[in-house]
C-alpha positions in Angstrom: -3.0 36.7 68.1 0.6 35.8 68.2 1.3 39.4 69.2 -1.2 39.1 72.1 0.4 35.8 73.2 3.8 37.4 73.3 2.4 40.1 75.6 1.0 37.5 78.0 4.3 35.7 78.2 6.1 39.0 78.8 3.9 40.3 81.6 2.4 37.1 83.3 4.1 36.2 86.7 6.2 33.1 86.7 4.9 30.1 88.5 7.8 30.1 91.0 7.4 33.8 92.0 3.8 33.3 92.8 4.2 30.2 94.9 7.7 30.3 96.3 8.5 26.8 97.2 4.8 26.0 97.4 3.0 24.2 94.7 0.0 25.7 92.9 -2.8 23.9 91.3 -3.7 24.1 87.7 -6.9 25.8 88.5 -5.1 28.5 90.5 -2.7 28.9 87.7 -5.5 29.3 85.2 -7.1 32.0 87.5 -3.8 33.8 87.7 -3.4 33.7 83.9 -6.8 35.1 83.3 -6.3 37.9 85.8 -2.9 38.6 84.3 -4.4 38.8 80.8 -7.0 41.2 81.8 -4.5 43.3 83.5 -2.3 43.3 80.5 -5.1 44.3 78.2 -6.2 47.1 80.4 -2.6 48.4 80.9 -1.7 48.1 77.1 -5.0 48.4 75.2 -3.7 51.0 72.7 -0.7 48.9 71.8 -2.9 46.0 71.0 -5.2 48.1 68.9 -2.3 49.4 66.8 -0.9 45.8 66.2 -4.2 44.5 64.9 -4.5 47.5 62.6 -1.1 46.8 61.1 -2.0 43.2 60.3 -5.2 44.4 58.6 -3.4 47.0 56.6 -0.9 44.5 55.3 -3.7 42.2 54.1 -5.4 45.1 52.4 -2.2 46.1 50.6 -1.6 42.6 49.5 -5.2 42.1 48.1 -5.0 45.5 46.3 -1.7 44.6 44.7 -3.0 41.3 43.5 -6.1 43.0 41.9 -3.8 45.5 40.2 -1.6 42.8 38.7 -4.6 40.9 37.5 -6.0 44.0 35.9 -2.8 44.6 34.0 -2.3 41.1 32.6 -2.6 41.0 28.8 -2.5 38.4 26.0 0.7 38.1 24.0 1.7 35.6 21.3 4.9 33.7 20.9 5.7 33.5 17.2 7.5 30.4 15.8 8.9 29.7 12.4 9.2 26.0 11.7 9.0 25.3 15.5 11.6 27.9 16.5 10.6 31.0 18.4 11.5 34.2 16.8 9.7 36.8 19.0 6.6 38.0 20.7 3.8 40.0 19.2 0.9 41.9 20.8 -1.9 40.6 18.5 -2.4 37.3 16.6 -4.2 39.2 13.9 -0.9 40.7 12.9 0.4 37.2 12.0 -2.9 36.1 10.4 -2.9 39.1 8.1 0.8 38.7 7.3 0.3 35.1 6.2 -2.6 36.2 3.9 -1.3 39.5 2.5 2.5 38.9 2.3 2.3 36.3 -0.6 0.1 38.8 -2.5 2.6 41.6 -1.9 5.5 39.5 -3.1 3.6 38.4 -6.3 3.1 42.1 -7.2 6.8 42.5 -7.2 7.2 39.6 -9.7 4.5 40.3 -12.4 6.1 38.1 -15.0 6.7 35.1 -12.8 4.5 33.1 -10.5 6.1 33.0 -7.1 5.2 31.0 -4.0 5.9 32.2 -0.4 5.4 29.3 2.0 3.9 30.7 5.2 2.5 27.4 6.6 5.6 27.1 8.9 4.6 30.3 10.7 2.6 29.5 13.9 2.0 31.2 17.3 1.0 30.2 20.9 -0.9 32.6 23.3 0.2 33.5 26.8 -1.1 36.0 29.5 1.7 38.2 30.9 2.0 41.3 33.2 3.3 44.4 31.5 5.0 42.3 28.7 7.5 43.6 26.2 6.5 42.9 22.6 8.4 43.3 19.3 5.9 43.4 16.5 8.1 45.2 13.9 11.1 43.0 14.7 9.1 39.8 14.3 7.7 41.0 10.9 11.2 42.0 9.8 12.5 38.6 10.8 9.8 36.8 8.9 10.5 39.0 5.8 14.1 38.0 5.9 13.6 34.3 6.6 10.7 33.7 4.1 12.3 33.7 0.7 10.0 33.8 -2.4 10.4 30.8 -4.7 9.6 31.3 -8.4 7.5 28.3 -9.7 6.2 27.3 -13.0 4.0 24.6 -14.5 5.8 21.8 -16.3 3.7 20.7 -19.3 4.1 17.0 -20.1 2.8 14.9 -23.0 3.0 11.1 -22.5 5.5 11.7 -19.7 7.8 13.9 -21.9 8.4 17.5 -20.8 7.3 19.9 -23.6 7.9 23.2 -21.8 7.7 25.1 -18.5 5.1 27.9 -18.5 4.1 30.6 -16.0 1.2 29.0 -14.2 -1.8 26.7 -14.4 -3.9 29.3 -16.1 -1.3 29.8 -18.8 -1.1 26.0 -19.3 -4.9 25.7 -19.6 -5.0 28.6 -22.2 -2.3 26.8 -24.3 -4.3 23.6 -24.3 -7.4 25.5 -25.3 -5.6 27.1 -28.2 -4.5 23.6 -29.4 -8.0 22.2 -29.3 -9.9 25.2 -30.5 -9.3 24.7 -34.3 -10.9 21.2 -34.1 -13.8 22.1 -31.9 -17.1 22.9 -33.7 -18.1 26.6 -33.2 -21.0 27.5 -31.0 -23.5 27.7 -33.7 -22.5 24.3 -34.9 -22.7 22.6 -31.5 -26.3 23.5 -30.9 -28.8 20.7 -31.1 -28.9 19.8 -34.8 -32.2 19.4 -36.5 -32.6 17.0 -39.3 -30.6 18.1 -42.4 -31.6 17.3 -46.0 -29.1 15.0 -47.5 -27.6 15.5 -50.9 -24.9 13.9 -53.0 -22.6 16.9 -52.5 -22.8 16.9 -48.7 -19.4 16.6 -47.0 -20.1 14.7 -43.8 -16.7 15.5 -42.4 -17.6 19.2 -42.4 -21.3 19.0 -41.8 -22.8 20.8 -38.8 -22.6 18.6 -35.7 -23.3 18.4 -32.1 -20.1 18.1 -30.1 -20.3 15.1 -27.7 -16.7 15.0 -26.4 -13.3 16.6 -26.9 -10.2 15.1 -25.5 -6.5 14.7 -26.2 -5.2 11.5 -27.6 -2.0 11.6 -25.5 -1.9 11.8 -21.7 -1.3 15.4 -20.5 0.1 16.3 -17.1 0.6 19.8 -15.5 3.0 19.8 -12.6 4.0 22.8 -10.5 7.9 22.9 -10.1 10.5 25.3 -8.8 12.1 27.2 -11.7 14.6 29.7 -12.8 12.6 32.5 -14.5 14.8 32.2 -17.5 13.4 28.7 -18.1 9.9 30.0 -18.9 8.7 29.4 -22.5 6.5 31.8 -24.5 3.0 30.5 -24.8 2.9 31.0 -28.6 6.1 28.9 -29.0 4.5 26.1 -26.9 1.4 26.1 -29.0 3.4 25.8 -32.2 5.5 23.0 -30.8 2.4 21.0 -29.7 0.6 21.5 -33.0 3.4 21.1 -35.6 6.0 19.0 -33.8 8.6 21.5 -35.3 8.1 19.8 -38.7 9.5 21.6 -41.7 7.4 21.9 -44.9 7.7 19.2 -47.5 7.0 19.3 -51.3 6.5 16.5 -53.9 7.2 17.1 -57.6 4.8 15.2 -59.9 6.6 12.9 -62.4 5.4 11.0 -65.4 3.0 8.2 -64.5 2.0 9.7 -61.2 -1.5 9.6 -59.8 -2.9 10.7 -56.5 -3.3 7.2 -55.2 0.2 6.3 -56.5 1.8 9.2 -54.6 -0.2 8.4 -51.5 1.1 4.8 -51.4 4.6 6.0 -52.3 4.7 8.4 -49.3 2.6 6.3 -47.0 -0.2 8.9 -46.7 -3.9 8.9 -47.7 -5.5 10.3 -50.8 -7.7 12.4 -48.6 -4.6 14.0 -47.0 -3.3 15.0 -50.4 -6.6 16.5 -51.4 -6.9 18.3 -48.1 -3.4 19.8 -48.3 -3.9 20.8 -52.0 -7.4 22.4 -52.4 -6.9 23.2 -56.0 -6.4 19.6 -56.9 -9.5 18.0 -58.7 -10.0 14.3 -59.2 -6.7 12.7 -60.4 -5.7 15.5 -62.8 -1.9 16.0 -62.3 0.6 17.8 -64.4 4.2 16.8 -64.6 6.4 19.2 -62.7 3.6 20.4 -60.3 4.5 20.6 -56.7 2.2 19.1 -54.1 2.2 20.1 -50.4 2.8 16.8 -48.6 3.9 18.2 -45.3 2.9 15.7 -42.7 2.7 17.4 -39.4 3.5 15.3 -36.4 1.9 17.2 -33.5 3.1 16.4 -30.0 -0.5 16.7 -28.9 -3.5 15.5 -31.0 -7.1 16.5 -30.4 -9.8 13.8 -30.6 -13.4 14.9 -31.0 -16.6 12.8 -31.0 -19.4 14.5 -32.8 -23.0 13.6 -33.7 -24.5 14.4 -37.1 -28.2 14.1 -37.7 -29.7 14.3 -41.2 -32.7 13.2 -43.3 -32.4 10.3 -45.7 -34.9 9.3 -48.3 -36.3 5.7 -48.2 -36.8 4.3 -51.6 -40.3 2.9 -52.0 -40.8 -0.7 -52.9 -42.7 -1.9 -56.0 -45.2 -4.7 -55.9 -45.6 -6.5 -59.1 -48.9 -8.0 -60.2 -48.4 -10.7 -62.7 -50.5 -10.4 -65.9 -50.6 -13.3 -68.2 -52.0 -11.1 -70.9 -48.9 -8.9 -71.0 -45.7 -10.0 -72.7 -42.4 -10.0 -70.9 -41.0 -6.5 -70.3 -44.3 -4.7 -70.4 -45.0 -2.9 -67.2 -48.2 -0.9 -66.5 -48.6 1.2 -63.4 -51.5 0.5 -61.1 -50.8 3.0 -58.3 -47.8 5.3 -57.8 -45.3 4.8 -55.0 -43.9 7.4 -52.7 -40.5 7.7 -51.1 -40.4 7.8 -47.3 -38.1 9.7 -45.0 -35.9 8.7 -42.1 -33.7 10.6 -39.7 -30.3 9.0 -39.4 -27.8 9.7 -36.6 -24.1 9.2 -37.3 -21.4 9.4 -34.7 -18.2 10.8 -36.2 -14.7 10.6 -34.6 -12.0 13.0 -35.7 -8.4 13.3 -34.8 -6.9 16.8 -35.5 -9.9 17.5 -37.7 -9.5 14.4 -39.9 -12.3 11.9 -39.7 -11.0 8.6 -38.5 -14.3 6.7 -37.9 -18.0 7.1 -38.5 -20.8 4.9 -37.2 -24.5 4.8 -37.9 -26.0 4.7 -34.4 -29.7 5.3 -35.0 -32.5 5.5 -37.5 -35.9 7.0 -37.0 -38.7 6.6 -39.5 -40.3 10.0 -40.1 -42.5 9.1 -43.1 -43.1 5.6 -44.2 -42.7 4.9 -48.0 -45.8 4.0 -50.0 -45.4 0.8 -52.1 -46.0 1.2 -55.8 -48.1 -1.3 -57.7 -47.5 -2.2 -61.3 -48.8 -4.8 -63.7 -46.1 -6.9 -65.2 -46.0 -9.7 -67.7 -45.8 -13.3 -66.3 -42.7 -14.2 -68.0 -39.8 -13.5 -65.7 -36.5 -12.7 -67.4 -33.8 -14.6 -65.6 -31.6 -12.3 -63.6 -34.0 -9.4 -63.5 -34.0 -7.6 -60.2 -36.9 -7.0 -57.9 -36.0 -3.4 -57.3 -35.7 -4.1 -53.6 -32.2 -4.5 -52.2 -31.1 -6.8 -49.4 -28.0 -6.1 -47.2 -25.0 -7.7 -49.0 -23.5 -8.7 -45.6 -25.0 -10.6 -42.7 -24.9 -8.7 -39.4 -23.9 -5.5 -41.2 -22.2 -2.5 -39.5 -21.6 0.7 -41.4 -18.1 2.1 -41.0 -18.4 4.9 -43.5 -21.4 6.5 -45.1 -22.0 8.0 -48.6 -20.9 11.6 -49.3 -18.0 14.0 -49.8 -14.7 13.6 -47.9 -12.4 16.6 -48.1 -13.3 17.4 -51.7 -13.5 13.7 -52.8 -16.8 11.9 -53.2 -17.1 8.6 -51.3 -19.3 6.9 -53.8 -20.9 4.2 -51.6 -21.0 2.9 -48.1 -18.4 0.8 -46.3 -19.8 -2.3 -44.5 -18.2 -4.7 -42.0 -19.7 -8.0 -40.7 -19.8 -11.5 -42.0 -17.0 -12.0 -44.5 -19.3 -13.6 -47.2 -20.5 -11.0 -49.7 -23.9 -11.7 -51.3 -25.8 -10.2 -54.3 -28.2 -7.5 -53.1 -30.7 -8.5 -55.7 -31.2 -10.7 -58.8 -29.0 -9.8 -61.7 -26.3 -10.5 -64.2 -22.5 -10.2 -63.3 -21.3 -7.9 -66.0 -17.8 -7.1 -64.8 -15.2 -8.5 -62.4 -11.5 -7.6 -62.0 -9.1 -5.3 -60.1 -8.7 -1.5 -60.0 -6.3 0.5 -57.8 -9.1 2.2 -56.0 -11.6 -0.7 -55.7 -9.2 -3.6 -55.5 -11.0 -6.9 -56.4 -14.5 -5.9 -57.4 -17.8 -7.2 -58.9 -20.5 -5.3 -60.8 -24.0 -6.7 -61.1 -26.5 -5.4 -63.6 -30.0 -6.0 -62.2 -31.6 -5.6 -65.7 -34.1 -3.0 -64.3 -32.0 0.2 -64.5 -30.0 -0.6 -61.3 -26.4 -1.7 -61.0 -24.5 -2.5 -57.8 -20.7 -2.6 -57.2 -18.9 -4.6 -54.6 -15.2 -3.7 -53.8 -12.1 -4.6 -51.8 -12.8 -8.3 -52.0 -10.0 -10.7 -51.0 -11.5 -13.3 -53.4 -14.0 -13.1 -56.3 -16.4 -16.1 -56.5 -18.9 -14.9 -59.1 -17.9 -15.2 -62.8 -18.5 -12.6 -65.4 -21.6 -13.2 -67.5 -23.2 -15.5 -64.8 -26.8 -15.0 -63.5 -27.0 -14.6 -59.7 -30.0 -14.6 -57.4 -30.5 -12.3 -54.4 -28.4 -13.8 -51.5 -25.9 -15.7 -53.7 -22.3 -15.5 -52.4 -20.3 -13.6 -55.0 -17.0 -13.0 -53.1 -15.1 -12.8 -49.8 -14.6 -9.5 -47.9 -11.0 -8.2 -47.9 -8.8 -5.1 -48.0 -7.5 -5.0 -51.5 -6.9 -1.7 -53.4 -7.1 1.6 -51.7 -8.4 0.3 -48.4 -7.5 0.9 -44.8 -9.0 -2.2 -43.4 -11.1 -5.3 -44.1 -14.6 -4.2 -45.3 -17.0 -4.1 -48.3 -17.4 -1.0 -50.4 -20.9 -1.1 -51.8 -22.4 1.2 -54.5 -25.8 1.6 -56.0 -26.2 3.1 -59.5 -29.6 4.0 -61.0 -29.7 4.7 -64.7 -26.0 5.5 -64.6 -26.2 7.9 -61.7 -24.9 7.3 -58.2 -27.4 6.7 -55.4 -27.0 6.7 -51.7 -27.2 2.9 -50.8 -28.9 3.9 -47.4 -31.9 5.0 -49.5 -32.5 1.4 -50.3 -31.2 -0.4 -47.2 -33.0 -0.3 -43.8 -32.2 -1.9 -40.5 
């Protein structure tokens, strides 16, 4: 339209030439302009057509160019390393795959060392650009140069002290498994244990058990740290250090007057330890000049296991006496026989490095109740004669060690803790009191019916030898004398000279 307006200005008559000195009205001027415009259009119609076409062509070219540019716009990605741009790539998948695959490729080049390639600083931002220039290979080359693999290892610590640096977490876990394996019951032993028949020769410390828990006594930490590959320790060396503490073997030569308990006290170790380290040693038989292995390993890491042992235990039947005035004292005639019962006892055993440190009777279940025997007996009661039924020698008793073999040595009774007053388990006569290295202060009561009971480790003996005691009389005070590791009562039951398991006669 501007082109048309310019033509009108060029060819329209000026107001002065049309009027001379005369004035012309606006209406007349409008009529003249209209007439002039029509004249111009008629005279120059082809020129006008060409001008309008040029404008349309320019618009078409501009639109087509815009469409072309839009069609050729593509996504590119600006790659940054720790916030600094290092180049432009054509596809973000190139960077994603690099971050995933590059650490794996680097690890293959270092098979003996665990390496870390930190790619979390590699980021990218997208942009649309026309006919962009990308540099995929150059960006990857820059990343390869900038990202330096860092060898790392796992620092194994025990109670805060560094033991060694190993290849990786998996190696550290395998080492710890090797340390605990010798003290963990095998698969066939950890199955649910059915009731076992108890016998005098049963070693409770090695009896089949159900593993309840395995843990380390010390605190173990595994920390990933940068390393020099030369700092890595061999797994087998680490296992040895953890289990032995780098202790050298030690021998003890037997001299005149030695006994197992004497040597144990002299060296500050237990008799069980000596028996365990020297399997050929029986009872206290020592020969002068013999060498005993007394190597006390001081492992850096100790394994603590909690196990459950279930076994059957006989229950001694009671005897009901029917007094008969026609029978003299000492004459006994059976009326009906008795029958022993059966109970299932559950014992929780705690071990450290395979050595039993604690045992606790946690449950009893009666399987078969005993049948009471009935006998006819003379009316005259011999003073001190037992009833044949034993009471607990301690009020509020708790068993800390049961009857049985311990590392080749028979534990002849049970150990009981509770109230410090020790009472006679049945009527009887005190036949012996005194002190022995293994029992400490002890009392033996003969119940005048084939049974004897022994009470050991007393701090004080109250009963006097030759005296008659009744069931429940206080005969001494609990202590830790003799071969004892803590305050408790060692209680034994003998029948016709043979050892019996006291749990056969005592029930909760």
